[in-house]
C-alpha positions, -999 to 999 in steps of 0.1 A, spaced: -121 638 571 -87 651 561 -59 626 560 -26 636 576 8 629 561 15 603 589 -17 585 580 -9 585 543 25 570 551 8 541 569 -15 535 539 14 536 514 37 513 534 8 489 541 0 489 504 36 482 494 39 454 520 5 439 508 15 441 472 47 422 479 28 397 500 3 392 472 30 386 446 49 362 469 16 344 476 11 339 439 47 328 434 48 303 463 12 290 466 -6 303 436 -34 285 418 -22 260 393 -56 250 379 -69 285 373 -100 279 393 -91 308 417 -100 340 399 -78 363 421 -48 342 429 -43 327 394 -28 359 380 3 378 394 -14 411 385 -46 403 403 -29 388 434 -6 419 436 -36 442 433 -56 423 459 -26 423 483 -21 461 478 -58 468 487 -57 445 517 -23 459 528 -35 495 525 -66 488 546 -44 470 572 -21 500 573 -50 524 578 -64 502 606 -29 500 622 -27 538 622 -62 542 638 -52 517 665 -20 535 673 -38 568 673 -64 554 697 -38 541 721 -19 574 721 -51 594 728 -61 569 755 -27 573 771 -29 611 771 -65 612 786 -69 582 809 -103 578 824 -106 576 862 
């Protein structure tokens, strides 16, 4: 499956938003005791947010693409 430029933009923007979200989560909520392996470090929380954001951006692209195709070819 070949990714289009529009699809890559969704992945990148989703990853950026997720990375910022992960960093903000670490800054605001965080894990003070160090018992949370992901959220105790700003690097790990930013990376986890980036991955989750990129996956969310890809899912959003697929959903929008599905709605556009359904609108073009409605079933009777």
